[in-house]
Backbone as CSV, one residue per row, in Angstrom:
resi,resn,N_x,N_y,N_z,CA_x,CA_y,CA_z,C_x,C_y,C_z
1,MET,14.672,9.070,2.052,13.459,9.442,2.290,12.712,10.675,1.500
2,ARG,13.794,11.627,0.922,13.281,12.597,-0.294,12.876,11.456,-1.348
3,LYS,13.712,10.511,-1.811,13.288,9.846,-2.873,11.755,9.215,-2.795
4,GLU,11.248,8.869,-1.483,9.880,8.310,-1.472,8.818,9.509,-1.427
5,TRP,9.174,10.537,-1.062,8.303,11.763,-1.049,8.233,12.098,-2.593
6,ARG,9.386,12.014,-3.469,9.237,12.294,-4.776,8.499,11.672,-5.617
7,LYS,8.325,10.356,-5.422,7.600,9.347,-5.916,5.944,9.692,-5.830
8,LEU,5.754,10.162,-4.572,4.334,10.345,-4.248,3.902,11.874,-4.931
9,ALA,4.976,12.667,-4.934,4.572,14.062,-5.539,4.402,13.899,-7.091
10,VAL,5.002,13.019,-7.819,5.005,12.806,-9.033,3.895,12.034,-9.490
11,LEU,3.338,11.222,-8.794,2.229,10.634,-8.933,0.953,11.552,-8.710
12,CYS,0.950,12.284,-7.701,-0.314,13.456,-7.575,0.027,14.555,-8.587
13,ALA,1.070,14.806,-9.102,1.069,15.765,-10.207,0.758,15.391,-11.534
14,THR,0.990,14.181,-11.696,0.345,13.508,-13.132,-0.962,13.405,-12.991
15,ALA,-1.565,13.458,-11.854,-2.992,12.908,-11.701,-3.782,14.432,-11.839
16,GLY,-2.974,15.458,-11.098,-3.380,16.658,-11.414,-3.519,17.179,-12.743
17,ALA,-2.506,16.682,-13.343,-2.431,17.308,-14.995,-3.539,16.676,-15.789
18,ILE,-3.837,15.359,-15.408,-5.123,14.766,-15.791,-6.172,15.366,-15.919
19,LEU,-6.465,15.758,-14.148,-7.570,16.535,-14.055,-7.580,17.686,-14.585
20,GLY,-7.029,18.472,-14.976,-6.982,19.765,-15.535,-7.392,19.748,-17.010
21,THR,-6.801,18.615,-17.744,-7.189,18.295,-19.051,-8.582,17.921,-19.218
22,GLN,-9.079,17.325,-18.280,-10.456,16.509,-18.244,-11.617,17.202,-17.494
23,GLN,-11.594,18.662,-17.273,-12.334,19.152,-16.161,-13.660,19.217,-16.675
24,THR,-13.988,19.543,-17.693,-15.370,19.352,-18.247,-15.816,18.113,-18.305
25,GLN,-15.133,16.973,-19.008,-15.773,15.469,-18.692,-16.075,15.237,-17.261
26,ALA,-15.229,15.624,-16.238,-15.525,15.253,-14.854,-16.909,15.767,-14.375
27,GLN,-16.959,17.140,-14.813,-18.467,17.533,-14.269,-19.563,16.981,-14.663
28,GLN,-19.598,16.100,-15.884,-20.585,15.662,-16.442,-20.849,14.051,-16.179
29,GLN,-19.633,13.490,-15.851,-19.695,12.016,-15.402,-20.670,11.654,-14.098
30,GLU,-20.960,10.528,-13.987,-21.649,10.062,-12.805,-20.652,9.277,-11.933
31,VAL,-20.832,9.054,-10.546,-20.127,8.524,-9.851,-20.052,7.004,-9.978
32,GLY,-18.918,6.420,-10.293,-18.838,4.897,-10.724,-19.844,4.511,-11.514
33,GLY,-20.275,5.340,-12.430,-21.459,4.840,-13.556,-22.809,4.488,-12.940
34,SER,-22.987,4.744,-11.679,-24.371,4.194,-11.023,-24.978,5.403,-10.106
35,GLY,-24.562,6.776,-10.637,-25.514,7.809,-9.946,-24.699,7.979,-8.628
36,LEU,-25.546,8.301,-7.578,-25.249,8.495,-6.390,-25.347,7.359,-5.369
37,SER,-25.409,6.268,-5.875,-25.654,5.165,-4.911,-24.490,4.422,-4.274
38,PRO,-24.356,4.167,-2.954,-23.141,3.566,-2.567,-22.767,2.197,-3.414
39,ARG,-21.411,1.826,-3.064,-21.334,0.632,-3.698,-20.514,-0.176,-2.586
40,PHE,-20.261,-1.407,-2.417,-19.648,-2.179,-1.635,-18.907,-3.068,-2.129
41,GLY,-17.824,-3.712,-1.777,-17.218,-4.654,-2.455,-15.879,-5.230,-1.820
42,VAL,-15.063,-6.149,-2.674,-13.756,-6.964,-1.965,-12.986,-6.860,-2.813
43,LYS,-11.670,-6.504,-2.474,-10.571,-6.320,-3.517,-9.245,-6.809,-3.104
44,ALA,-8.469,-7.338,-3.475,-7.221,-7.916,-3.456,-6.082,-7.820,-4.445
45,GLY,-4.804,-8.019,-4.113,-3.726,-7.703,-5.153,-2.548,-7.989,-4.417
46,LEU,-1.358,-7.359,-5.166,-0.102,-7.422,-4.932,0.586,-6.351,-4.242
47,ASN,1.351,-6.646,-3.198,2.205,-5.608,-2.529,3.543,-5.515,-3.151
48,LEU,4.156,-4.274,-3.079,5.854,-4.507,-3.343,6.434,-3.383,-2.590
49,SER,6.848,-3.912,-1.307,6.833,-3.242,-0.130,8.339,-3.066,-0.011
50,ASN,8.703,-1.856,0.932,10.226,-1.688,1.182,10.213,-0.982,2.376
51,PHE,11.249,-1.041,3.178,11.635,0.080,4.272,12.496,1.380,3.546
52,TYR,11.963,2.641,3.903,12.994,3.601,3.580,13.299,4.493,4.689
53,SER,14.546,4.833,4.363,15.381,5.846,5.198,16.124,6.789,4.277
54,ASP,17.220,7.318,4.931,18.004,8.055,4.192,18.994,7.022,3.296
55,GLU,19.028,5.839,3.390,19.656,5.040,2.676,18.578,3.879,1.722
56,VAL,17.588,4.492,1.283,16.645,3.337,0.750,17.028,2.910,-0.455
57,ASN,16.533,1.401,-0.822,17.307,0.882,-1.797,16.255,0.115,-2.323
58,ASP,15.982,0.479,-3.769,14.747,-0.362,-4.562,15.003,-1.846,-4.715
59,ASN,16.050,-2.016,-4.724,16.545,-3.479,-4.976,15.873,-4.502,-3.604
60,ASN,15.552,-3.812,-2.715,15.074,-4.451,-1.748,13.469,-4.506,-1.597
61,LEU,13.035,-4.287,-2.642,11.482,-4.479,-2.674,11.054,-5.849,-2.591
62,LYS,9.928,-6.166,-1.452,9.334,-7.516,-1.298,8.001,-7.446,-1.822
63,ALA,7.775,-8.770,-2.343,6.367,-9.275,-3.059,5.498,-9.642,-1.816
64,GLY,4.340,-8.887,-1.690,3.342,-9.568,-0.741,2.071,-9.657,-1.158
65,LEU,1.025,-9.757,-0.243,-0.370,-9.508,-0.598,-0.972,-8.790,0.230
66,HIS,-2.328,-8.466,-0.223,-3.227,-7.586,0.357,-4.500,-7.928,-0.200
67,ALA,-5.495,-7.785,0.947,-6.771,-8.451,0.766,-7.956,-7.556,1.655
68,GLY,-8.922,-7.627,1.215,-10.014,-7.116,2.244,-11.271,-6.599,1.620
69,VAL,-11.927,-5.620,2.004,-13.167,-4.875,1.928,-13.192,-3.465,1.671
70,TYR,-14.194,-2.806,1.016,-14.078,-1.574,1.021,-15.628,-1.086,0.304
71,ALA,-15.712,0.215,0.773,-16.945,1.098,0.544,-16.865,2.280,-0.343
72,LYS,-17.547,2.625,-1.441,-17.720,3.761,-2.205,-18.810,4.360,-1.943
73,LEU,-18.766,5.476,-1.077,-19.816,6.292,-0.541,-19.951,7.681,-1.154
74,PRO,-20.708,8.076,-2.216,-20.894,9.302,-2.869,-20.999,10.335,-2.129
75,VAL,-20.416,11.553,-2.335,-20.499,12.870,-1.362,-21.512,13.738,-2.301
76,PHE,-20.978,13.935,-3.653,-21.711,14.593,-4.538,-21.125,14.033,-6.041
77,GLN,-21.985,14.552,-7.224,-21.540,13.816,-8.427,-19.874,14.130,-8.760
78,GLY,-19.416,13.021,-8.900,-17.708,13.034,-9.223,-16.937,13.180,-8.140
79,PHE,-17.443,12.791,-6.698,-16.552,12.733,-5.845,-17.120,11.850,-4.580
80,SER,-16.193,10.842,-4.245,-16.822,9.829,-3.165,-15.837,9.776,-1.969
81,ILE,-15.853,9.280,-0.796,-15.148,8.737,0.130,-15.234,7.200,0.053
82,GLN,-13.831,6.752,0.143,-13.757,5.310,0.096,-12.914,4.658,1.017
83,PRO,-13.562,4.295,2.279,-13.156,3.622,3.429,-12.780,2.109,2.999
84,GLU,-11.694,1.479,3.354,-11.331,0.123,3.155,-10.790,-0.580,4.688
85,LEU,-11.190,-1.803,4.612,-10.508,-2.616,5.618,-9.727,-3.795,4.948
86,LEU,-8.243,-3.774,5.212,-7.589,-4.751,4.613,-6.554,-5.523,5.570
87,TYR,-6.249,-6.682,5.015,-5.119,-7.185,5.559,-3.775,-6.931,4.396
88,SER,-2.693,-6.376,5.120,-1.567,-5.981,4.059,-0.258,-6.656,4.680
89,ASN,0.227,-7.213,3.829,1.764,-7.892,4.166,2.866,-7.116,3.612
90,LYS,3.362,-6.291,4.468,4.599,-5.129,3.896,5.785,-6.053,4.431
91,GLY,6.872,-4.997,4.283,8.159,-5.309,4.850,9.313,-5.108,3.863
92,SER,10.591,-5.793,3.692,11.617,-5.750,3.089,12.205,-7.009,2.681
93,LYS,13.317,-7.059,1.880,14.006,-8.159,1.544,15.485,-7.846,1.499
94,ARG,16.387,-8.697,1.738,17.828,-8.398,1.269,18.342,-9.818,0.903
95,SER,19.020,-9.685,-0.279,19.632,-10.765,-0.796,21.038,-11.089,-0.098
96,TYR,21.329,-12.405,-0.410,22.508,-12.844,0.142,23.396,-13.744,-1.021
97,ASP,24.541,-13.897,-1.126,25.046,-14.670,-1.719,26.668,-15.024,-1.425
98,ASN,26.778,-16.039,-0.613,28.070,-16.495,0.038,28.460,-17.783,-0.033
99,ALA,29.895,-18.249,0.271,30.325,-19.512,0.046,29.393,-20.421,1.142
100,ILE,29.209,-19.904,2.268,28.665,-20.532,3.682,26.954,-20.821,3.264
101,PHE,26.445,-19.793,3.127,24.894,-20.336,3.080,24.196,-20.080,1.572
102,GLY,25.149,-19.942,0.709,24.666,-20.019,-0.848,23.978,-18.771,-1.244
103,GLN,23.014,-19.162,-2.089,22.158,-17.771,-2.608,20.551,-17.866,-2.006
104,GLY,20.222,-16.569,-1.802,18.882,-16.733,-1.229,18.395,-15.041,-0.818
105,GLU,17.121,-14.908,-0.188,16.693,-13.818,0.524,16.475,-13.820,1.776
106,TYR,16.712,-12.835,2.619,16.271,-12.734,4.162,15.053,-11.842,3.868
107,ARG,13.600,-12.290,4.446,12.676,-11.323,4.188,12.131,-10.948,5.433
108,THR,11.708,-9.655,5.581,11.356,-9.288,6.863,9.588,-9.014,6.445
109,ASN,8.783,-10.185,7.163,7.336,-10.015,6.906,6.274,-9.079,7.906
110,LEU,5.867,-8.017,7.755,4.963,-7.332,8.616,3.436,-7.380,8.244
111,HIS,2.892,-8.150,9.329,1.519,-8.261,8.947,0.460,-7.254,9.462
112,TYR,-0.142,-6.615,8.664,-0.979,-5.350,9.220,-2.366,-5.535,8.768
113,ILE,-3.272,-4.759,9.737,-4.849,-4.749,9.463,-4.728,-3.203,9.326
114,GLU,-5.040,-2.856,8.039,-4.855,-1.749,7.697,-6.246,-0.891,7.085
115,MET,-6.416,0.314,7.425,-7.585,1.145,7.265,-7.374,2.423,6.439
116,PRO,-7.245,2.450,5.138,-7.280,3.608,4.592,-8.554,4.389,4.304
117,VAL,-8.548,5.607,4.265,-9.870,6.517,4.123,-9.351,7.363,3.012
118,LEU,-10.152,7.272,1.956,-9.702,7.870,0.700,-10.722,8.791,0.012
119,GLY,-10.221,10.109,-0.584,-11.007,10.688,-1.332,-10.969,10.298,-2.897
120,VAL,-12.183,10.247,-3.521,-11.811,9.500,-4.813,-12.419,10.489,-5.878
121,VAL,-11.961,11.118,-6.671,-12.395,11.824,-7.889,-12.568,11.400,-9.319
122,ASN,-13.710,11.392,-9.726,-13.656,10.698,-11.131,-13.408,11.744,-12.018
123,LEU,-12.572,11.446,-12.922,-12.018,12.221,-14.102,-12.515,11.859,-15.271
124,ALA,-13.045,10.806,-15.474,-13.962,10.187,-16.535,-14.808,9.386,-16.068
125,LYS,-15.833,8.976,-16.689,-16.708,7.693,-16.396,-16.021,6.384,-15.827
126,ASN,-15.152,5.952,-16.190,-14.436,4.770,-15.896,-12.975,4.915,-15.401
127,PHE,-12.583,6.224,-14.920,-11.147,6.428,-14.596,-11.195,7.217,-13.276
128,ASN,-10.569,7.180,-12.309,-10.590,8.012,-11.187,-9.143,8.158,-10.472
129,ILE,-8.827,9.150,-9.435,-7.776,8.991,-8.792,-8.068,9.458,-7.282
130,HIS,-7.366,8.663,-6.674,-7.740,8.679,-4.969,-6.693,9.015,-4.355
131,ALA,-6.816,9.588,-3.151,-5.622,10.032,-2.026,-6.444,10.181,-0.664
132,GLY,-5.488,9.905,0.337,-5.908,10.098,1.760,-4.911,9.452,2.772
133,PRO,-5.327,9.414,3.889,-4.501,9.096,5.083,-4.736,7.290,5.038
134,TYR,-3.931,6.840,5.772,-4.397,5.474,6.278,-3.738,5.174,7.768
135,VAL,-4.340,4.472,8.662,-3.870,3.862,9.869,-3.844,2.324,9.738
136,SER,-2.753,1.863,10.344,-2.732,0.106,10.277,-2.363,-0.113,11.622
137,TYR,-2.748,-1.569,12.097,-2.160,-2.130,13.281,-1.516,-3.412,12.861
138,LEU,-0.309,-3.470,13.769,0.722,-4.713,13.269,0.307,-5.794,14.191
139,ALA,-0.327,-6.867,13.357,-0.629,-8.001,14.199,0.292,-9.075,14.250
140,GLY,1.373,-9.024,13.601,2.374,-10.113,13.715,3.563,-9.867,12.550
141,ALA,4.654,-10.277,13.047,6.013,-10.067,12.178,6.765,-11.165,12.507
142,ASN,7.767,-11.493,11.336,8.544,-12.806,11.405,9.661,-12.398,10.164
143,ILE,10.911,-13.129,10.200,11.728,-13.005,9.332,12.061,-14.556,8.986
144,THR,11.927,-14.560,7.365,12.044,-15.782,6.781,13.161,-15.700,5.680
145,ASP,13.741,-16.953,5.387,14.992,-17.237,4.492,14.190,-18.052,3.233
146,LEU,14.506,-17.371,2.049,14.212,-17.823,0.856,15.288,-18.350,0.066
147,ASP,15.307,-19.616,0.053,16.539,-20.183,-0.745,16.622,-20.078,-2.294
148,ALA,17.592,-20.243,-2.739,17.636,-20.176,-4.307,16.846,-21.285,-4.711
149,ASP,16.512,-22.396,-4.212,15.652,-23.668,-4.838,14.205,-23.416,-4.439
150,GLY,13.751,-22.060,-3.666,12.560,-22.051,-3.835,11.881,-22.350,-2.036
151,SER,12.657,-23.119,-1.355,12.352,-23.579,-0.061,12.343,-22.074,0.894
152,VAL,11.035,-22.033,1.907,11.291,-21.240,2.735,11.158,-21.721,4.342
153,GLU,12.181,-21.193,4.858,12.232,-21.493,6.293,12.399,-20.066,7.050
154,GLU,11.315,-20.282,8.189,11.283,-19.082,9.333,12.410,-19.189,10.129
155,LEU,13.026,-17.850,10.345,14.124,-17.717,10.896,13.985,-17.337,12.454
156,ALA,13.208,-16.316,12.262,12.700,-15.858,13.612,11.222,-15.285,13.626
157,GLU,10.700,-15.642,14.847,9.164,-14.838,15.034,9.514,-13.515,15.948
158,LEU,9.102,-12.407,15.459,9.327,-11.209,16.057,8.273,-10.667,17.220
159,ASN,8.342,-10.478,18.149,7.428,-9.784,19.065,6.950,-8.473,18.759
160,PRO,5.636,-8.336,18.230,5.328,-7.056,17.819,5.378,-6.027,18.869
161,GLU,5.146,-6.145,20.114,5.494,-5.316,21.033,6.988,-4.672,21.013
162,ASN,7.929,-5.091,20.420,9.094,-4.373,20.254,9.320,-3.671,19.191
163,LEU,8.093,-3.531,18.339,7.952,-2.627,16.970,6.898,-1.783,17.485
164,ASN,6.965,-0.579,16.759,5.468,0.259,16.828,4.385,-0.589,16.445
165,ARG,3.260,-0.727,17.159,1.868,-1.640,16.674,1.055,-0.745,15.772
166,PHE,1.267,0.627,15.864,0.352,1.487,15.010,1.402,2.112,13.895
167,ASP,0.827,2.114,12.770,1.799,2.898,11.675,0.574,3.743,11.107
168,TYR,1.008,4.676,10.457,0.062,5.772,9.826,0.959,6.483,8.614
169,GLY,0.122,6.622,7.504,0.719,7.564,6.535,-0.339,8.034,5.514
170,VAL,0.370,8.327,4.339,-0.697,8.715,3.194,-0.489,7.767,2.145
171,ALA,-1.646,7.886,1.052,-1.641,7.053,0.112,-2.050,7.899,-1.034
172,ALA,-2.107,7.581,-2.399,-2.258,8.013,-3.509,-2.553,7.043,-4.687
173,GLY,-3.192,7.077,-5.590,-3.328,6.136,-6.649,-4.453,6.542,-7.821
174,PHE,-4.778,5.586,-8.464,-5.626,5.595,-9.437,-6.479,4.301,-9.625
175,GLY,-7.780,4.197,-10.162,-8.477,2.986,-10.748,-9.017,3.248,-11.973
176,ILE,-9.347,2.258,-12.547,-10.030,1.930,-13.605,-11.337,1.029,-13.702
177,ASP,-12.426,1.664,-13.879,-13.665,0.743,-13.591,-14.078,0.038,-15.029
178,LEU,-14.320,-1.090,-14.878,-14.825,-1.727,-16.136,-15.939,-2.749,-15.705
179,GLY,-17.281,-1.875,-15.576,-18.260,-2.661,-14.944,-18.307,-2.574,-13.452
180,PRO,-18.775,-3.618,-12.820,-18.459,-3.946,-11.506,-17.047,-4.070,-10.900
181,THR,-16.088,-4.235,-11.723,-14.767,-4.575,-11.689,-13.962,-3.235,-11.613
182,THR,-13.052,-3.122,-10.527,-12.145,-1.911,-10.546,-10.538,-2.803,-10.516
183,ILE,-9.670,-2.114,-11.368,-8.215,-2.290,-11.244,-7.468,-1.162,-11.062
184,GLY,-6.615,-1.070,-10.428,-5.510,0.254,-10.309,-4.450,-0.199,-9.416
185,ALA,-3.594,1.107,-9.164,-2.568,0.915,-8.494,-2.611,2.168,-7.290
186,ARG,-1.704,1.791,-6.499,-1.735,2.678,-5.413,-0.232,2.755,-4.702
187,TYR,0.211,3.979,-4.186,1.564,4.127,-3.733,1.284,4.695,-1.980
188,THR,1.761,4.102,-1.141,1.738,4.630,0.421,2.983,4.687,0.870
189,VAL,3.117,6.041,1.663,4.188,6.243,2.405,3.952,6.304,3.944
190,GLY,4.646,5.537,4.723,4.401,5.477,6.272,5.268,6.730,6.673
191,LEU,4.605,7.118,7.868,5.253,8.515,8.423,5.694,8.073,9.803
192,ARG,5.568,6.806,10.167,6.028,6.301,11.790,7.131,5.330,11.556
193,GLU,8.075,5.287,12.299,9.104,4.393,12.340,8.762,2.807,12.800
194,VAL,9.164,2.047,11.893,8.832,0.659,12.356,9.275,0.278,13.602
195,GLY,10.529,0.250,14.080,11.081,-0.095,15.324,10.755,0.969,16.416
196,LYS,10.906,0.590,17.622,10.961,1.478,18.785,12.144,0.717,19.668
197,SER,12.633,1.925,20.710,13.753,1.419,21.677,13.284,0.518,22.565
198,GLY,14.457,-0.072,23.165,13.931,-0.870,24.388,14.312,-2.312,24.147
199,SER,14.456,-2.851,22.959,14.742,-4.044,22.551,15.735,-4.025,21.344
200,LEU,16.325,-5.372,21.173,17.348,-5.447,20.234,16.550,-5.427,18.887
201,ALA,15.488,-6.195,18.898,14.482,-6.006,17.437,14.069,-4.872,16.857
202,GLY,13.541,-3.877,18.148,13.231,-2.624,18.059,14.312,-1.755,17.548
203,GLU,15.410,-1.837,17.958,16.431,-1.186,17.495,17.158,-1.189,16.302
204,ALA,16.745,-2.374,15.935,17.105,-2.986,14.364,16.394,-2.186,13.352
205,PHE,15.206,-1.846,13.775,14.273,-1.215,12.627,13.969,0.384,13.062
206,ARG,14.964,0.699,13.908,14.707,2.270,13.997,15.217,3.141,12.963
207,ASP,14.429,4.131,12.346,14.978,5.003,11.355,14.580,4.485,10.074
208,THR,13.524,3.447,10.325,12.957,2.960,8.777,11.569,3.356,9.176
209,LYS,10.724,3.288,7.951,9.577,3.635,7.727,8.936,2.572,6.537
210,ASN,7.833,2.215,6.470,7.212,1.492,5.461,6.771,2.391,4.182
211,SER,6.881,1.719,3.019,6.695,2.503,1.959,6.013,1.176,0.752
212,ASN,5.186,1.255,0.165,4.588,0.107,-0.679,3.897,0.426,-1.693
213,ILE,4.067,-0.427,-2.641,3.167,0.031,-4.157,2.242,-1.115,-4.082
214,SER,1.149,-0.925,-4.299,-0.259,-2.115,-4.366,-0.524,-2.048,-5.847
215,ILE,-0.811,-3.033,-6.407,-1.624,-3.378,-7.601,-2.758,-4.222,-7.222
216,PHE,-3.950,-3.829,-7.466,-5.139,-4.365,-6.910,-6.375,-4.540,-8.057
217,ILE,-7.336,-5.482,-7.834,-8.492,-5.508,-8.538,-9.653,-5.992,-7.381
218,GLY,-10.705,-5.052,-7.830,-11.644,-5.446,-6.999,-13.160,-5.396,-7.661
219,VAL,-14.130,-6.028,-6.851,-15.419,-6.303,-7.290,-16.499,-5.695,-6.705
220,GLY,-17.173,-4.765,-7.135,-18.365,-4.159,-6.318,-19.482,-4.745,-6.665
221,PHE,-20.511,-4.345,-5.466,-22.140,-4.913,-5.507,-22.629,-3.997,-5.504
């Protein structure tokens, strides 16, 4: 768990250093290059997710997708509030290699409806950092087997009621604006355990929480 917080702290510290060196420029720039006008858009991208605990292993990063809509609402010049509504596929993977089953990966897929609410600080006309809390709702979960030949088989459909339906945590990242298009990256740390007591599936995910690196592209209107 300390490793996950260290990643988030490094990201925030780096952003703070950039902010200090570009303070004068930040005071002169316009929000999103369009004054104080709100902007709405769509976004999508890649998730690299994992469960973390005291025994976190970055080798278990699982690829997934996220997609949704966002609004960028200026508060004053250089600062905006950005709520988002996303579908986000999180989870983890575990590789296997043995004489009976061969080679492959077991993947735990958690399907969340997620709402981050972020404060966005423009450090330059086309560059921003953002941070804030998120909440999410678990809509579904399953475990799949990805064979070495690329075939995917569902092993089990997990009952979301055996897991914590609601997750919450913090997020931080950066964005680069290229006209109406934004590209960027974000790191999120979950603060609630995935599993809950009372069932075999829930107990299997006790003491584990979500972590996720997302790389995204958005288009504003």
